[in-house]
PDB file of N, CA, C and O in Angstrom:
ATOM      1  N   UNK A   1      57.818 127.663 285.842  1.00  0.00           N
ATOM      2  CA  UNK A   1      56.384 128.830 286.076  1.00  0.00           C
ATOM      3  C   UNK A   1      56.624 129.571 284.729  1.00  0.00           C
ATOM      4  O   UNK A   1      57.766 130.022 284.635  1.00  0.00           O
ATOM      5  N   UNK A   2      55.984 129.750 283.896  1.00  0.00           N
ATOM      6  CA  UNK A   2      56.309 130.392 282.821  1.00  0.00           C
ATOM      7  C   UNK A   2      55.509 131.777 282.626  1.00  0.00           C
ATOM      8  O   UNK A   2      54.350 131.768 283.038  1.00  0.00           O
ATOM      9  N   UNK A   3      56.224 133.541 281.766  1.00  0.00           N
ATOM     10  CA  UNK A   3      54.644 133.941 281.798  1.00  0.00           C
ATOM     11  C   UNK A   3      54.454 134.052 280.372  1.00  0.00           C
ATOM     12  O   UNK A   3      55.240 134.112 279.426  1.00  0.00           O
ATOM     13  N   UNK A   4      53.138 134.064 280.480  1.00  0.00           N
ATOM     14  CA  UNK A   4      52.567 134.222 279.017  1.00  0.00           C
ATOM     15  C   UNK A   4      51.314 135.436 278.456  1.00  0.00           C
ATOM     16  O   UNK A   4      50.125 135.468 278.771  1.00  0.00           O
ATOM     17  N   UNK A   5      51.947 136.208 277.691  1.00  0.00           N
ATOM     18  CA  UNK A   5      50.974 137.094 277.184  1.00  0.00           C
ATOM     19  C   UNK A   5      50.099 136.870 276.436  1.00  0.00           C
ATOM     20  O   UNK A   5      50.496 136.403 275.368  1.00  0.00           O
ATOM     21  N   UNK A   6      48.609 137.055 276.559  1.00  0.00           N
ATOM     22  CA  UNK A   6      47.701 137.360 275.364  1.00  0.00           C
ATOM     23  C   UNK A   6      47.458 138.530 274.784  1.00  0.00           C
ATOM     24  O   UNK A   6      46.794 139.498 275.157  1.00  0.00           O
ATOM     25  N   UNK A   7      48.293 138.245 273.492  1.00  0.00           N
ATOM     26  CA  UNK A   7      48.766 139.493 272.296  1.00  0.00           C
ATOM     27  C   UNK A   7      46.980 140.189 271.662  1.00  0.00           C
ATOM     28  O   UNK A   7      46.818 141.324 271.214  1.00  0.00           O
ATOM     29  N   UNK A   8      46.199 139.434 271.772  1.00  0.00           N
ATOM     30  CA  UNK A   8      44.686 140.205 272.022  1.00  0.00           C
ATOM     31  C   UNK A   8      44.110 140.827 273.361  1.00  0.00           C
ATOM     32  O   UNK A   8      43.257 141.709 273.464  1.00  0.00           O
ATOM     33  N   UNK A   9      44.605 140.332 274.089  1.00  0.00           N
ATOM     34  CA  UNK A   9      44.263 141.715 275.640  1.00  0.00           C
ATOM     35  C   UNK A   9      45.289 142.375 275.487  1.00  0.00           C
ATOM     36  O   UNK A   9      45.033 143.518 275.866  1.00  0.00           O
ATOM     37  N   UNK A  10      46.173 142.310 275.191  1.00  0.00           N
ATOM     38  CA  UNK A  10      48.021 142.968 275.478  1.00  0.00           C
ATOM     39  C   UNK A  10      47.052 144.408 274.883  1.00  0.00           C
ATOM     40  O   UNK A  10      46.353 144.430 273.870  1.00  0.00           O
ATOM     41  N   UNK A  11      47.323 145.734 276.042  1.00  0.00           N
ATOM     42  CA  UNK A  11      46.956 146.635 275.251  1.00  0.00           C
ATOM     43  C   UNK A  11      48.146 147.760 275.091  1.00  0.00           C
ATOM     44  O   UNK A  11      47.877 148.934 274.834  1.00  0.00           O
ATOM     45  N   UNK A  12      49.493 147.279 275.270  1.00  0.00           N
ATOM     46  CA  UNK A  12      50.896 148.036 275.388  1.00  0.00           C
ATOM     47  C   UNK A  12      51.113 149.047 276.650  1.00  0.00           C
ATOM     48  O   UNK A  12      51.913 149.980 276.726  1.00  0.00           O
ATOM     49  N   UNK A  13      50.213 148.614 277.574  1.00  0.00           N
ATOM     50  CA  UNK A  13      50.671 150.148 278.679  1.00  0.00           C
ATOM     51  C   UNK A  13      52.125 149.671 279.277  1.00  0.00           C
ATOM     52  O   UNK A  13      52.594 150.566 279.980  1.00  0.00           O
ATOM     53  N   UNK A  14      53.201 148.198 279.177  1.00  0.00           N
ATOM     54  CA  UNK A  14      54.227 148.074 279.480  1.00  0.00           C
ATOM     55  C   UNK A  14      54.584 148.605 280.408  1.00  0.00           C
ATOM     56  O   UNK A  14      55.594 149.304 280.492  1.00  0.00           O
ATOM     57  N   UNK A  15      53.332 148.206 281.782  1.00  0.00           N
ATOM     58  CA  UNK A  15      53.602 147.824 283.523  1.00  0.00           C
ATOM     59  C   UNK A  15      54.368 147.308 283.138  1.00  0.00           C
ATOM     60  O   UNK A  15      55.485 147.804 283.278  1.00  0.00           O
ATOM     61  N   UNK A  16      54.250 146.134 282.492  1.00  0.00           N
ATOM     62  CA  UNK A  16      55.110 144.278 283.047  1.00  0.00           C
ATOM     63  C   UNK A  16      56.746 144.802 282.418  1.00  0.00           C
ATOM     64  O   UNK A  16      57.824 144.248 282.631  1.00  0.00           O
ATOM     65  N   UNK A  17      56.535 145.757 281.785  1.00  0.00           N
ATOM     66  CA  UNK A  17      58.339 146.006 281.480  1.00  0.00           C
ATOM     67  C   UNK A  17      58.867 146.087 282.365  1.00  0.00           C
ATOM     68  O   UNK A  17      59.765 145.323 282.720  1.00  0.00           O
ATOM     69  N   UNK A  18      58.169 147.695 283.381  1.00  0.00           N
ATOM     70  CA  UNK A  18      59.110 148.002 284.363  1.00  0.00           C
ATOM     71  C   UNK A  18      59.094 147.576 285.784  1.00  0.00           C
ATOM     72  O   UNK A  18      59.737 148.103 286.692  1.00  0.00           O
ATOM     73  N   UNK A  19      58.155 146.397 285.892  1.00  0.00           N
ATOM     74  CA  UNK A  19      58.765 145.707 287.138  1.00  0.00           C
ATOM     75  C   UNK A  19      59.670 144.521 286.404  1.00  0.00           C
ATOM     76  O   UNK A  19      60.483 143.938 287.122  1.00  0.00           O
ATOM     77  N   UNK A  20      59.577 144.173 285.135  1.00  0.00           N
ATOM     78  CA  UNK A  20      60.435 142.547 284.897  1.00  0.00           C
ATOM     79  C   UNK A  20      60.925 143.287 284.076  1.00  0.00           C
ATOM     80  O   UNK A  20      59.971 144.009 283.787  1.00  0.00           O
ATOM     81  N   UNK A  21      62.193 143.781 283.190  1.00  0.00           N
ATOM     82  CA  UNK A  21      62.200 144.739 282.177  1.00  0.00           C
ATOM     83  C   UNK A  21      63.350 143.339 281.246  1.00  0.00           C
ATOM     84  O   UNK A  21      63.720 143.354 280.072  1.00  0.00           O
ATOM     85  N   UNK A  22      63.627 142.325 282.288  1.00  0.00           N
ATOM     86  CA  UNK A  22      64.548 141.597 281.256  1.00  0.00           C
ATOM     87  C   UNK A  22      63.955 140.296 281.117  1.00  0.00           C
ATOM     88  O   UNK A  22      64.736 139.360 280.941  1.00  0.00           O
ATOM     89  N   UNK A  23      62.581 140.030 281.167  1.00  0.00           N
ATOM     90  CA  UNK A  23      61.454 139.687 281.083  1.00  0.00           C
ATOM     91  C   UNK A  23      60.944 139.591 279.706  1.00  0.00           C
ATOM     92  O   UNK A  23      61.128 138.791 278.789  1.00  0.00           O
ATOM     93  N   UNK A  24      59.949 141.112 279.913  1.00  0.00           N
ATOM     94  CA  UNK A  24      59.084 141.488 278.822  1.00  0.00           C
ATOM     95  C   UNK A  24      59.771 142.736 278.110  1.00  0.00           C
ATOM     96  O   UNK A  24      60.528 143.614 278.524  1.00  0.00           O
ATOM     97  N   UNK A  25      59.198 142.459 276.866  1.00  0.00           N
ATOM     98  CA  UNK A  25      59.670 143.899 276.178  1.00  0.00           C
ATOM     99  C   UNK A  25      58.572 143.787 275.104  1.00  0.00           C
ATOM    100  O   UNK A  25      57.906 142.809 274.765  1.00  0.00           O
ATOM    101  N   UNK A  26      58.565 145.440 274.528  1.00  0.00           N
ATOM    102  CA  UNK A  26      57.080 145.842 273.870  1.00  0.00           C
ATOM    103  C   UNK A  26      57.367 145.514 272.709  1.00  0.00           C
ATOM    104  O   UNK A  26      58.472 146.028 272.538  1.00  0.00           O
ATOM    105  N   UNK A  27      56.899 144.633 271.179  1.00  0.00           N
ATOM    106  CA  UNK A  27      56.931 144.415 269.976  1.00  0.00           C
ATOM    107  C   UNK A  27      56.760 144.986 269.345  1.00  0.00           C
ATOM    108  O   UNK A  27      55.912 145.798 269.713  1.00  0.00           O
ATOM    109  N   UNK A  28      57.299 145.226 267.807  1.00  0.00           N
ATOM    110  CA  UNK A  28      57.081 146.021 267.201  1.00  0.00           C
ATOM    111  C   UNK A  28      55.108 146.716 266.986  1.00  0.00           C
ATOM    112  O   UNK A  28      54.777 147.599 266.195  1.00  0.00           O
ATOM    113  N   UNK A  29      54.465 146.207 267.641  1.00  0.00           N
ATOM    114  CA  UNK A  29      52.749 146.427 267.570  1.00  0.00           C
ATOM    115  C   UNK A  29      52.664 147.095 268.650  1.00  0.00           C
ATOM    116  O   UNK A  29      51.482 147.325 268.903  1.00  0.00           O
ATOM    117  N   UNK A  30      53.863 147.810 269.940  1.00  0.00           N
ATOM    118  CA  UNK A  30      53.279 148.010 270.838  1.00  0.00           C
ATOM    119  C   UNK A  30      53.002 147.132 271.627  1.00  0.00           C
ATOM    120  O   UNK A  30      52.598 147.832 272.555  1.00  0.00           O
ATOM    121  N   UNK A  31      52.902 146.026 272.000  1.00  0.00           N
ATOM    122  CA  UNK A  31      52.002 144.648 272.716  1.00  0.00           C
ATOM    123  C   UNK A  31      53.489 144.476 273.193  1.00  0.00           C
ATOM    124  O   UNK A  31      54.543 144.527 272.560  1.00  0.00           O
ATOM    125  N   UNK A  32      53.198 144.237 274.622  1.00  0.00           N
ATOM    126  CA  UNK A  32      53.903 142.911 275.258  1.00  0.00           C
ATOM    127  C   UNK A  32      54.337 141.745 274.734  1.00  0.00           C
ATOM    128  O   UNK A  32      53.907 141.117 273.768  1.00  0.00           O
ATOM    129  N   UNK A  33      55.204 141.527 275.443  1.00  0.00           N
ATOM    130  CA  UNK A  33      55.952 139.893 274.615  1.00  0.00           C
ATOM    131  C   UNK A  33      57.259 139.530 275.765  1.00  0.00           C
ATOM    132  O   UNK A  33      57.922 140.287 276.474  1.00  0.00           O
ATOM    133  N   UNK A  34      57.290 138.063 275.597  1.00  0.00           N
ATOM    134  CA  UNK A  34      58.020 137.697 276.669  1.00  0.00           C
ATOM    135  C   UNK A  34      59.244 137.392 275.975  1.00  0.00           C
ATOM    136  O   UNK A  34      59.206 136.573 275.057  1.00  0.00           O
ATOM    137  N   UNK A  35      60.634 138.108 276.391  1.00  0.00           N
ATOM    138  CA  UNK A  35      61.737 137.598 275.532  1.00  0.00           C
ATOM    139  C   UNK A  35      62.630 136.797 276.654  1.00  0.00           C
ATOM    140  O   UNK A  35      63.160 135.786 276.191  1.00  0.00           O
ATOM    141  N   UNK A  36      62.867 137.027 277.889  1.00  0.00           N
ATOM    142  CA  UNK A  36      63.814 135.944 278.721  1.00  0.00           C
ATOM    143  C   UNK A  36      63.049 134.904 279.847  1.00  0.00           C
ATOM    144  O   UNK A  36      63.293 135.442 280.927  1.00  0.00           O
ATOM    145  N   UNK A  37      62.316 133.787 280.088  1.00  0.00           N
ATOM    146  CA  UNK A  37      61.633 132.734 280.655  1.00  0.00           C
ATOM    147  C   UNK A  37      62.290 133.324 282.267  1.00  0.00           C
ATOM    148  O   UNK A  37      61.813 133.796 283.300  1.00  0.00           O
ATOM    149  N   UNK A  38      63.859 132.911 281.656  1.00  0.00           N
ATOM    150  CA  UNK A  38      64.237 133.172 283.185  1.00  0.00           C
ATOM    151  C   UNK A  38      64.661 133.801 283.948  1.00  0.00           C
ATOM    152  O   UNK A  38      65.215 133.505 285.007  1.00  0.00           O
ATOM    153  N   UNK A  39      64.311 135.343 283.204  1.00  0.00           N
ATOM    154  CA  UNK A  39      64.957 136.702 283.962  1.00  0.00           C
ATOM    155  C   UNK A  39      63.839 136.708 285.219  1.00  0.00           C
ATOM    156  O   UNK A  39      64.387 137.621 285.839  1.00  0.00           O
ATOM    157  N   UNK A  40      63.155 136.507 285.711  1.00  0.00           N
ATOM    158  CA  UNK A  40      62.308 136.431 286.515  1.00  0.00           C
ATOM    159  C   UNK A  40      62.104 135.461 287.407  1.00  0.00           C
ATOM    160  O   UNK A  40      62.019 134.266 287.125  1.00  0.00           O
ATOM    161  N   UNK A  41      61.994 136.082 288.831  1.00  0.00           N
ATOM    162  CA  UNK A  41      61.547 135.151 289.826  1.00  0.00           C
ATOM    163  C   UNK A  41      59.740 135.201 290.070  1.00  0.00           C
ATOM    164  O   UNK A  41      58.999 136.148 289.805  1.00  0.00           O
ATOM    165  N   UNK A  42      59.411 134.035 290.577  1.00  0.00           N
ATOM    166  CA  UNK A  42      58.065 134.184 290.801  1.00  0.00           C
ATOM    167  C   UNK A  42      57.304 135.168 291.345  1.00  0.00           C
ATOM    168  O   UNK A  42      56.224 135.588 290.928  1.00  0.00           O
ATOM    169  N   UNK A  43      58.249 135.697 292.800  1.00  0.00           N
ATOM    170  CA  UNK A  43      57.194 136.813 292.710  1.00  0.00           C
ATOM    171  C   UNK A  43      57.087 137.941 291.987  1.00  0.00           C
ATOM    172  O   UNK A  43      56.103 138.676 292.075  1.00  0.00           O
ATOM    173  N   UNK A  44      58.357 138.233 291.005  1.00  0.00           N
ATOM    174  CA  UNK A  44      58.204 139.045 290.009  1.00  0.00           C
ATOM    175  C   UNK A  44      57.365 139.015 288.788  1.00  0.00           C
ATOM    176  O   UNK A  44      56.761 139.986 288.333  1.00  0.00           O
ATOM    177  N   UNK A  45      57.379 137.872 288.320  1.00  0.00           N
ATOM    178  CA  UNK A  45      56.505 137.661 287.342  1.00  0.00           C
ATOM    179  C   UNK A  45      54.934 137.983 288.167  1.00  0.00           C
ATOM    180  O   UNK A  45      54.170 138.874 287.798  1.00  0.00           O
ATOM    181  N   UNK A  46      54.721 137.240 289.104  1.00  0.00           N
ATOM    182  CA  UNK A  46      53.048 137.437 290.040  1.00  0.00           C
ATOM    183  C   UNK A  46      52.610 138.581 290.022  1.00  0.00           C
ATOM    184  O   UNK A  46      51.489 138.870 289.604  1.00  0.00           O
ATOM    185  N   UNK A  47      53.796 139.729 290.670  1.00  0.00           N
ATOM    186  CA  UNK A  47      53.596 141.208 290.686  1.00  0.00           C
ATOM    187  C   UNK A  47      53.130 141.944 289.158  1.00  0.00           C
ATOM    188  O   UNK A  47      52.457 142.956 288.960  1.00  0.00           O
ATOM    189  N   UNK A  48      53.621 141.230 288.430  1.00  0.00           N
ATOM    190  CA  UNK A  48      53.743 141.814 286.672  1.00  0.00           C
ATOM    191  C   UNK A  48      51.960 141.216 286.399  1.00  0.00           C
ATOM    192  O   UNK A  48      51.097 142.033 286.076  1.00  0.00           O
ATOM    193  N   UNK A  49      51.674 139.927 286.560  1.00  0.00           N
ATOM    194  CA  UNK A  49      50.633 139.402 286.365  1.00  0.00           C
ATOM    195  C   UNK A  49      49.013 140.265 286.961  1.00  0.00           C
ATOM    196  O   UNK A  49      47.980 140.436 286.313  1.00  0.00           O
ATOM    197  N   UNK A  50      49.360 140.719 288.563  1.00  0.00           N
ATOM    198  CA  UNK A  50      48.662 141.407 289.179  1.00  0.00           C
ATOM    199  C   UNK A  50      48.777 142.990 288.467  1.00  0.00           C
ATOM    200  O   UNK A  50      47.691 143.566 288.533  1.00  0.00           O
ATOM    201  N   UNK A  51      49.528 143.553 288.008  1.00  0.00           N
ATOM    202  CA  UNK A  51      49.642 145.172 287.293  1.00  0.00           C
ATOM    203  C   UNK A  51      48.977 145.128 286.126  1.00  0.00           C
ATOM    204  O   UNK A  51      48.403 146.083 285.604  1.00  0.00           O
ATOM    205  N   UNK A  52      49.033 144.266 285.800  1.00  0.00           N
ATOM    206  CA  UNK A  52      48.793 144.230 284.057  1.00  0.00           C
ATOM    207  C   UNK A  52      47.063 145.027 283.789  1.00  0.00           C
ATOM    208  O   UNK A  52      46.023 144.663 283.239  1.00  0.00           O
ATOM    209  N   UNK A  53      47.253 145.539 284.096  1.00  0.00           N
ATOM    210  CA  UNK A  53      45.372 146.943 282.961  1.00  0.00           C
ATOM    211  C   UNK A  53      44.465 145.374 282.270  1.00  0.00           C
ATOM    212  O   UNK A  53      43.468 144.789 282.692  1.00  0.00           O
ATOM    213  N   UNK A  54      44.928 145.236 281.648  1.00  0.00           N
ATOM    214  CA  UNK A  54      44.222 144.118 280.918  1.00  0.00           C
ATOM    215  C   UNK A  54      44.185 142.770 281.174  1.00  0.00           C
ATOM    216  O   UNK A  54      43.667 142.047 280.323  1.00  0.00           O
ATOM    217  N   UNK A  55      44.583 142.344 282.064  1.00  0.00           N
ATOM    218  CA  UNK A  55      44.432 141.122 282.685  1.00  0.00           C
ATOM    219  C   UNK A  55      45.082 140.080 281.353  1.00  0.00           C
ATOM    220  O   UNK A  55      44.626 138.992 281.003  1.00  0.00           O
ATOM    221  N   UNK A  56      46.350 140.858 280.739  1.00  0.00           N
ATOM    222  CA  UNK A  56      46.894 139.839 279.663  1.00  0.00           C
ATOM    223  C   UNK A  56      47.889 138.784 279.885  1.00  0.00           C
ATOM    224  O   UNK A  56      48.027 138.022 278.927  1.00  0.00           O
ATOM    225  N   UNK A  57      48.716 138.523 281.061  1.00  0.00           N
ATOM    226  CA  UNK A  57      49.929 137.775 281.331  1.00  0.00           C
ATOM    227  C   UNK A  57      49.080 136.651 282.505  1.00  0.00           C
ATOM    228  O   UNK A  57      48.340 136.818 283.474  1.00  0.00           O
ATOM    229  N   UNK A  58      49.594 135.615 281.875  1.00  0.00           N
ATOM    230  CA  UNK A  58      49.220 134.491 282.919  1.00  0.00           C
ATOM    231  C   UNK A  58      50.505 133.890 283.043  1.00  0.00           C
ATOM    232  O   UNK A  58      51.551 134.278 282.523  1.00  0.00           O
ATOM    233  N   UNK A  59      50.249 132.500 284.088  1.00  0.00           N
ATOM    234  CA  UNK A  59      51.492 132.134 284.729  1.00  0.00           C
ATOM    235  C   UNK A  59      51.270 130.552 284.066  1.00  0.00           C
ATOM    236  O   UNK A  59      50.197 129.975 284.240  1.00  0.00           O
ATOM    237  N   UNK A  60      52.243 129.999 283.395  1.00  0.00           N
ATOM    238  CA  UNK A  60      51.635 128.940 283.226  1.00  0.00           C
ATOM    239  C   UNK A  60      52.503 127.893 283.563  1.00  0.00           C
ATOM    240  O   UNK A  60      53.625 128.396 283.628  1.00  0.00           O
ATOM    241  N   UNK A  61      52.574 126.420 283.867  1.00  0.00           N
ATOM    242  CA  UNK A  61      53.902 125.519 284.230  1.00  0.00           C
ATOM    243  C   UNK A  61      53.880 125.307 282.552  1.00  0.00           C
ATOM    244  O   UNK A  61      53.287 125.690 281.544  1.00  0.00           O
ATOM    245  N   UNK A  62      55.265 124.163 283.129  1.00  0.00           N
ATOM    246  CA  UNK A  62      55.680 123.393 281.621  1.00  0.00           C
ATOM    247  C   UNK A  62      54.860 122.895 280.691  1.00  0.00           C
ATOM    248  O   UNK A  62      55.274 122.901 279.531  1.00  0.00           O
ATOM    249  N   UNK A  63      53.582 122.378 280.961  1.00  0.00           N
ATOM    250  CA  UNK A  63      52.742 121.925 280.243  1.00  0.00           C
ATOM    251  C   UNK A  63      51.955 122.541 279.878  1.00  0.00           C
ATOM    252  O   UNK A  63      50.988 121.835 279.596  1.00  0.00           O
ATOM    253  N   UNK A  64      51.727 123.888 279.638  1.00  0.00           N
ATOM    254  CA  UNK A  64      50.961 125.189 279.687  1.00  0.00           C
ATOM    255  C   UNK A  64      49.321 125.269 280.346  1.00  0.00           C
ATOM    256  O   UNK A  64      48.245 125.778 280.034  1.00  0.00           O
ATOM    257  N   UNK A  65      49.721 124.675 281.121  1.00  0.00           N
ATOM    258  CA  UNK A  65      48.187 124.972 281.917  1.00  0.00           C
ATOM    259  C   UNK A  65      48.559 126.008 282.939  1.00  0.00           C
ATOM    260  O   UNK A  65      49.587 126.110 283.608  1.00  0.00           O
ATOM    261  N   UNK A  66      47.430 126.784 282.899  1.00  0.00           N
ATOM    262  CA  UNK A  66      47.471 128.132 283.500  1.00  0.00           C
ATOM    263  C   UNK A  66      47.894 127.682 285.406  1.00  0.00           C
ATOM    264  O   UNK A  66      47.307 126.783 286.008  1.00  0.00           O
ATOM    265  N   UNK A  67      48.665 128.290 285.837  1.00  0.00           N
ATOM    266  CA  UNK A  67      48.987 128.425 287.271  1.00  0.00           C
ATOM    267  C   UNK A  67      48.227 129.493 288.228  1.00  0.00           C
ATOM    268  O   UNK A  67      47.601 129.391 289.282  1.00  0.00           O
ATOM    269  N   UNK A  68      48.676 130.876 287.117  1.00  0.00           N
ATOM    270  CA  UNK A  68      48.117 132.005 288.192  1.00  0.00           C
ATOM    271  C   UNK A  68      47.785 132.920 286.772  1.00  0.00           C
ATOM    272  O   UNK A  68      48.227 132.798 285.630  1.00  0.00           O
ATOM    273  N   UNK A  69      46.798 133.897 287.372  1.00  0.00           N
ATOM    274  CA  UNK A  69      45.504 133.421 288.463  1.00  0.00           C
ATOM    275  C   UNK A  69      44.743 132.896 288.312  1.00  0.00           C
ATOM    276  O   UNK A  69      43.950 132.681 289.229  1.00  0.00           O
TER     277      UNK A  69
END
């Protein structure tokens, strides 16, 4: 399971970074991006997805198919 951030939806609230700081960081545009897919477990990633106010984060499988939410 991998996290994916939709840059068009991201508003840079950075809640995901507070939940999973080793997985996410802000880029030069102030939007979240994934820096290490292996740094978080499924529970942590789901919490980041659920906490995103812009609903910009999804979880996908190895084939890129959305698995959560």
